[in-house]
C-alpha positions as CSV (number, residue, x, y, z in Angstrom):
1,M,-24.7,-18.0,10.1
2,K,-23.4,-20.8,7.9
3,I,-19.8,-19.9,7.1
4,V,-17.0,-21.0,5.1
5,F,-13.6,-20.1,6.9
6,M,-10.5,-19.6,4.7
7,G,-7.3,-19.1,6.3
8,T,-3.9,-20.6,6.9
9,P,-1.3,-19.4,9.2
10,D,-1.1,-19.1,13.2
11,F,-2.8,-15.5,12.7
12,S,-6.0,-17.0,11.5
13,V,-6.4,-19.7,14.4
14,P,-7.9,-17.3,17.3
15,I,-10.5,-16.1,14.6
16,L,-11.5,-19.7,13.6
17,D,-11.7,-20.5,17.4
18,A,-13.8,-17.2,17.8
19,L,-16.2,-18.1,15.2
20,H,-16.6,-21.7,16.3
21,A,-17.0,-20.4,20.0
22,A,-19.8,-18.0,18.9
23,G,-22.0,-21.1,17.6
24,H,-21.6,-20.1,13.9
25,D,-22.1,-23.2,11.5
26,I,-18.7,-23.6,10.0
27,A,-19.5,-25.7,6.8
28,C,-16.0,-26.1,5.9
29,V,-12.5,-24.8,6.4
30,Y,-10.1,-24.1,3.5
31,C,-6.4,-23.7,3.9
32,Q,-3.1,-24.3,2.0
33,P,-2.1,-27.8,1.5
34,P,0.3,-29.6,3.9
35,R,4.0,-29.0,3.0
36,P,7.2,-30.7,4.0
37,A,8.6,-29.5,7.0
38,G,11.0,-30.5,9.9
39,R,14.0,-32.7,9.7
40,G,12.2,-35.5,8.0
41,K,10.7,-33.3,5.4
42,K,7.2,-35.0,6.0
43,D,4.1,-33.2,5.1
44,R,2.8,-31.0,7.8
45,P,-0.7,-29.6,8.1
46,T,-1.0,-25.8,8.4
47,P,-1.9,-24.3,11.8
48,V,-5.5,-23.8,10.6
49,H,-5.9,-27.2,9.3
50,A,-4.5,-28.7,12.5
51,R,-7.0,-26.7,14.5
52,A,-9.9,-27.5,12.3
53,L,-9.4,-31.1,12.8
54,E,-9.1,-30.7,16.5
55,L,-12.5,-29.0,16.2
56,G,-13.9,-31.8,14.0
57,L,-14.6,-29.6,11.0
58,M,-14.5,-30.6,7.4
59,V,-11.1,-29.3,5.7
60,R,-10.4,-28.8,2.2
61,H,-7.0,-27.7,0.9
62,P,-7.1,-27.2,-3.0
63,V,-3.9,-25.9,-4.8
64,S,-6.0,-23.6,-6.6
65,L,-9.7,-22.3,-6.7
66,K,-9.5,-21.5,-10.6
67,D,-10.8,-25.0,-11.5
68,T,-14.5,-25.2,-12.4
69,A,-15.1,-28.3,-10.4
70,E,-13.6,-26.6,-7.1
71,Q,-15.8,-23.6,-7.6
72,T,-18.8,-25.8,-8.0
73,E,-17.7,-27.8,-4.8
74,F,-17.5,-24.4,-3.0
75,A,-20.9,-23.1,-4.2
76,T,-22.7,-26.4,-3.1
77,L,-21.9,-25.6,0.6
78,N,-24.6,-22.9,0.3
79,A,-22.8,-20.6,2.8
80,D,-24.3,-17.2,4.1
81,V,-20.8,-15.9,4.0
82,A,-17.1,-16.6,3.6
83,V,-14.6,-15.2,6.4
84,V,-11.1,-15.1,4.8
85,V,-7.9,-14.1,6.7
86,A,-4.4,-14.7,5.5
87,Y,-5.4,-17.6,3.2
88,G,-2.8,-17.4,0.6
89,L,-4.9,-17.8,-2.5
90,L,-6.6,-15.5,-4.8
91,L,-10.2,-15.9,-4.8
92,P,-11.9,-15.9,-8.4
93,Q,-15.1,-14.0,-9.2
94,A,-17.0,-17.2,-8.7
95,I,-16.0,-17.8,-5.3
96,L,-16.5,-14.3,-4.4
97,D,-20.0,-14.4,-5.6
98,A,-21.0,-17.7,-4.0
99,P,-22.0,-17.0,-0.5
100,K,-25.1,-15.3,-0.2
101,M,-23.5,-12.2,1.8
102,G,-20.3,-12.3,0.0
103,C,-16.7,-12.8,1.3
104,L,-15.6,-10.8,4.4
105,N,-11.6,-10.4,4.7
106,I,-9.8,-9.4,7.9
107,H,-7.0,-7.3,7.2
108,A,-4.3,-6.4,9.8
109,S,-3.8,-2.6,8.8
110,L,-5.9,0.6,8.7
111,L,-6.7,0.3,5.0
112,P,-5.9,1.7,2.4
113,R,-2.5,1.9,4.2
114,W,-0.6,-1.3,4.0
115,R,-2.7,-3.2,1.4
116,G,-0.9,-6.5,0.4
117,A,1.1,-9.3,2.1
118,A,3.0,-8.0,5.1
119,P,1.3,-5.3,6.7
120,I,2.4,-5.9,10.1
121,H,6.0,-6.0,9.2
122,R,5.9,-2.8,7.2
123,A,3.8,-0.9,9.7
124,I,6.7,-1.3,12.3
125,M,9.6,-0.9,9.8
126,A,7.9,2.3,8.7
127,G,7.7,3.7,12.4
128,D,3.8,3.9,12.3
129,D,2.2,5.0,15.7
130,E,-0.9,2.9,15.0
131,T,-2.2,0.1,13.2
132,G,-5.5,-2.0,13.3
133,I,-7.8,-4.4,11.8
134,C,-10.1,-3.8,8.9
135,I,-13.1,-6.1,8.0
136,M,-13.8,-5.5,4.3
137,Q,-16.2,-6.9,1.7
138,M,-13.9,-8.6,-0.9
139,E,-13.6,-7.7,-4.5
140,A,-11.4,-8.8,-7.1
141,G,-8.6,-6.2,-6.4
142,L,-5.9,-6.6,-3.8
143,D,-7.4,-5.4,-0.5
144,T,-9.5,-2.7,-2.4
145,G,-13.0,-3.8,-1.1
146,P,-15.1,-1.5,0.9
147,V,-14.6,-1.5,4.8
148,L,-17.4,-2.8,6.9
149,T,-15.8,-2.3,10.4
150,Q,-12.4,-1.3,11.6
151,R,-10.7,-0.6,15.0
152,A,-7.2,0.9,15.7
153,M,-4.6,-0.2,18.0
154,P,-1.5,1.7,19.0
155,I,2.2,0.2,18.1
156,A,4.2,0.1,21.3
157,A,7.8,1.1,21.2
158,Q,8.9,-2.6,22.1
159,D,6.6,-4.2,19.8
160,T,7.9,-6.9,17.3
161,T,6.2,-8.4,14.4
162,L,5.5,-11.5,16.7
163,S,3.9,-9.4,19.6
164,L,1.9,-7.3,17.4
165,H,0.8,-10.2,15.2
166,D,-0.6,-11.8,18.4
167,K,-2.3,-8.5,19.5
168,L,-3.9,-8.2,16.1
169,A,-5.2,-11.7,16.0
170,T,-7.1,-11.3,19.2
171,L,-8.4,-7.9,17.8
172,G,-9.4,-9.5,14.6
173,A,-11.3,-12.3,16.5
174,A,-13.4,-9.8,18.4
175,L,-14.3,-7.6,15.6
176,I,-15.2,-10.3,13.2
177,T,-17.7,-11.7,15.7
178,E,-19.3,-8.4,16.2
179,T,-19.3,-7.8,12.5
180,L,-21.2,-10.8,11.8
181,R,-23.8,-10.3,14.4
182,D,-24.3,-6.6,13.1
183,L,-23.8,-7.6,9.3
184,P,-27.3,-7.3,8.1
185,S,-27.4,-3.6,9.3
186,L,-24.0,-2.6,8.2
187,T,-23.1,-0.4,5.3
188,A,-19.8,-0.8,3.7
189,T,-17.6,2.3,3.1
190,P,-15.3,2.6,0.0
191,Q,-11.7,3.0,0.9
192,S,-10.2,6.4,0.4
193,T,-8.2,7.0,-2.8
194,E,-5.5,8.8,-1.0
195,G,-3.0,7.2,1.5
196,I,-2.7,4.0,-0.5
197,I,0.5,2.1,0.4
198,Y,1.3,-1.5,-0.5
199,A,3.0,-4.0,2.1
200,H,5.0,-5.9,-0.3
201,K,6.2,-9.3,0.8
202,I,9.3,-9.3,3.0
203,D,12.6,-10.0,0.9
204,K,15.4,-11.8,2.7
205,S,17.9,-9.2,1.3
206,E,16.2,-6.6,3.6
207,A,17.5,-8.3,6.7
208,R,21.1,-7.4,6.7
209,I,21.6,-4.5,9.3
210,D,23.4,-1.5,8.0
211,W,24.8,0.3,11.1
212,S,25.3,3.6,9.2
213,K,21.6,4.1,9.3
214,P,20.2,6.1,12.4
215,A,19.5,4.0,15.3
216,C,15.7,4.4,15.2
217,E,15.7,3.0,11.6
218,V,17.9,0.1,12.6
219,D,15.6,-0.6,15.6
220,R,12.4,-0.8,13.5
221,Q,14.1,-3.1,11.0
222,I,15.0,-5.5,13.8
223,R,11.4,-5.5,15.5
224,G,9.9,-5.5,12.3
225,L,11.8,-8.6,11.1
226,S,11.4,-10.6,14.3
227,P,11.1,-13.5,14.4
228,F,11.1,-13.9,10.6
229,P,13.3,-13.7,8.8
230,G,15.3,-11.8,11.4
231,A,17.5,-9.0,11.0
232,W,21.1,-10.0,11.0
233,F,25.0,-8.9,11.2
234,E,28.1,-10.8,10.9
235,H,31.0,-11.2,13.4
236,G,34.0,-13.1,11.9
237,D,32.5,-16.2,10.2
238,Q,29.3,-16.0,12.3
239,R,25.9,-14.7,11.2
240,I,23.9,-13.5,14.3
241,K,20.4,-12.6,14.2
242,V,19.0,-9.8,16.3
243,L,15.3,-10.6,17.4
244,A,14.6,-7.6,20.0
245,S,16.2,-4.1,20.5
246,G,15.7,-0.6,21.6
247,T,17.6,2.7,21.2
248,A,20.0,4.7,23.2
249,H,21.7,8.1,23.1
250,A,25.1,6.8,22.8
251,T,27.5,7.7,20.0
252,G,30.6,6.2,18.4
253,P,31.7,5.0,14.9
254,A,29.0,3.2,13.2
255,G,29.0,-0.6,13.9
256,T,31.3,-0.3,17.0
257,L,30.2,-2.2,20.1
258,L,29.9,0.5,22.8
259,S,29.1,-1.7,25.9
260,S,27.8,-5.1,26.6
261,E,26.7,-4.7,30.3
262,N,22.9,-4.2,30.0
263,G,22.4,-5.3,26.3
264,L,24.8,-4.8,23.4
265,V,24.9,-1.4,22.7
266,V,26.1,-0.7,19.1
267,A,26.7,2.7,17.5
268,C,24.7,3.8,14.6
269,G,25.0,6.5,11.9
270,E,22.9,8.5,14.5
271,H,22.7,7.4,18.3
272,A,22.8,3.6,19.0
273,V,20.8,0.5,19.3
274,I,20.6,-1.9,22.3
275,L,20.5,-5.3,21.1
276,T,18.6,-7.4,23.8
277,K,17.7,-10.9,22.2
278,L,20.1,-12.6,19.8
279,Q,20.4,-15.8,18.0
280,R,23.4,-17.7,16.4
281,A,23.1,-20.1,13.5
282,G,21.8,-23.4,14.9
283,K,21.3,-22.2,18.4
284,S,18.3,-21.0,20.5
285,A,17.3,-17.5,20.9
286,Q,19.0,-15.9,23.9
287,S,19.0,-12.6,26.1
288,A,21.9,-10.6,25.5
289,Q,23.4,-11.6,28.8
290,E,23.1,-15.2,27.9
291,F,24.4,-14.7,24.6
292,C,27.6,-12.9,25.9
293,R,28.5,-15.7,28.3
294,G,28.8,-18.3,25.5
295,Y,29.9,-15.7,22.8
296,P,31.8,-13.0,24.4
297,L,32.1,-9.7,22.5
298,Q,34.4,-7.0,23.7
299,P,33.6,-3.2,23.8
300,G,35.5,-1.7,20.7
301,E,34.8,-4.5,18.3
302,R,33.4,-3.6,15.0
303,L,30.2,-5.7,14.0
């Protein structure tokens, strides 16, 4: 098929690779514009932009698609279908209508649960047992379109947003390849009107750890916010991020360090969490053992 690919972050890259490897004619890649990054604050292309250039594909990165000229330029690509995954811009109706077979969105949840910006984070933080990928026919609403194909995946007890992100990207790449192969024979199924939940964008104010909550909630917060923005606590004048954790059936006053032998065991409102990967400001992430060698914490301290 002749495809327009629309995506921006790392999550989208394996899917672009899969479409390219499958032999589709990728007429153009759309992504967010380069933005200042790094110490020099020089414009840096997005992961999709960089990969598209490596593959020798044409790239466009308009600030908006609302302009009539941009819409006309998109239409002249004469695509069979557009594949959209974590692109970051709303698609006007003129864009949705331009490809012969419409625009397909790859969404990292089992719709209608977790429509919106942060489905992977929210699924972990809510304690969901499973998530998955849906390929839907796009329409004007936010993730409201009928679903063509879907595939579920369990969420492991140790999964962070990063690990689940990578698994879902691989799953999405496989599923979109199958969906495009079978597209002429597929029938889209409208989403249920029950069970609709929105995955609102993560706010940094959600990242501070409240040890008075049950350990299971603190653990899900840590894993759901890892690696970004990273759940954190304070010790003295230090803000310390926690990037991996588990739970333990230990007890004590909430926020008290109970042990530092095999991970930092911290009492919560109910049971305790085991902090296994931490990061101080300006430092690299470390295992709990490495962290304690450079920043000793003593059992009985309050965090």
